[in-house]
N, C-alpha and C positions, 0 to 999 in steps of 0.2 A: 615614669618614675620606675617604672621597674631596674631599668641602666642603670639608674642613677643608683640606687640602694643596693646594686651584687658590682659596681665600680668600688663605690665607699668600703663596702664587703672586703672583697678581694683587695685594694689597698691596705685598707690594716692586718687582715693577714696574712700581706708581703711583711708588711714592716714589722708584725711581731713576732713572723718565723725564724727574718731575717737580720735582726735584734739581738732574738734573740741567742743567734749562732755563734755573731760576730762580739757578743759580749763573754757566749762561755768563752772563745780562743782570745782573746784581748785575757779574760780573770787568768785564767791559766797560764800568759803567758806573765803578767805581772807574777800571779802567786811563780814562779820558776827562777822568774829575774829577782826575785824579793830575799825568795830563801839561797838562792846562787849569789846573789851581793854579783850580779855578771855587769861591770860596766857601760855604760849605751852610749850613742851619742846625744850632743847638751838633745840635739834636733826628734832624738826619738820622747815623742809624746804621753805614752802612758805610764809616767817614772812614775815614785813615790806617792802622794799623798794628791797630786792634780790626777794621774791615773785614775789608782781607784773613785776617785769623783764621778770622773767621763763615766766608766765604766762603770756604777754606778746608773750615773741616768742614760744611760742608754737603756739597762732593766728600764728601770720607770717606763722612758720612752716604750715600752716594746710594752711593757702590762699593761701600762694603759689604753693602751690600742688594741689590747686584748679581752681586755672590760669595753669598752667602746663597742669593741665589733660582737662581746657575746649579749649587746645593749636592742643593736641595728635588731630590730624584723627584717628577717630574709621567709616572703613568702613566694612560692613556684607559683600557686594557682591566683598571681595577678591579670 
């Protein structure tokens, strides 16, 4: 039981940390592209409103994982 909680806690922590980092980088690229109006290849998925929605969903997923991680009780004396 204790190992299961720790694994869940670690997974939620990993998703939160990497989701926020990746969201920060993608948002910076999206903002630079928006300001400079740099023409990107059609296969680039983070352009315009679709890109903003994807980045927002990435941040939202990371925040949900953070809230779940904070609610998850970790007891070291089990």
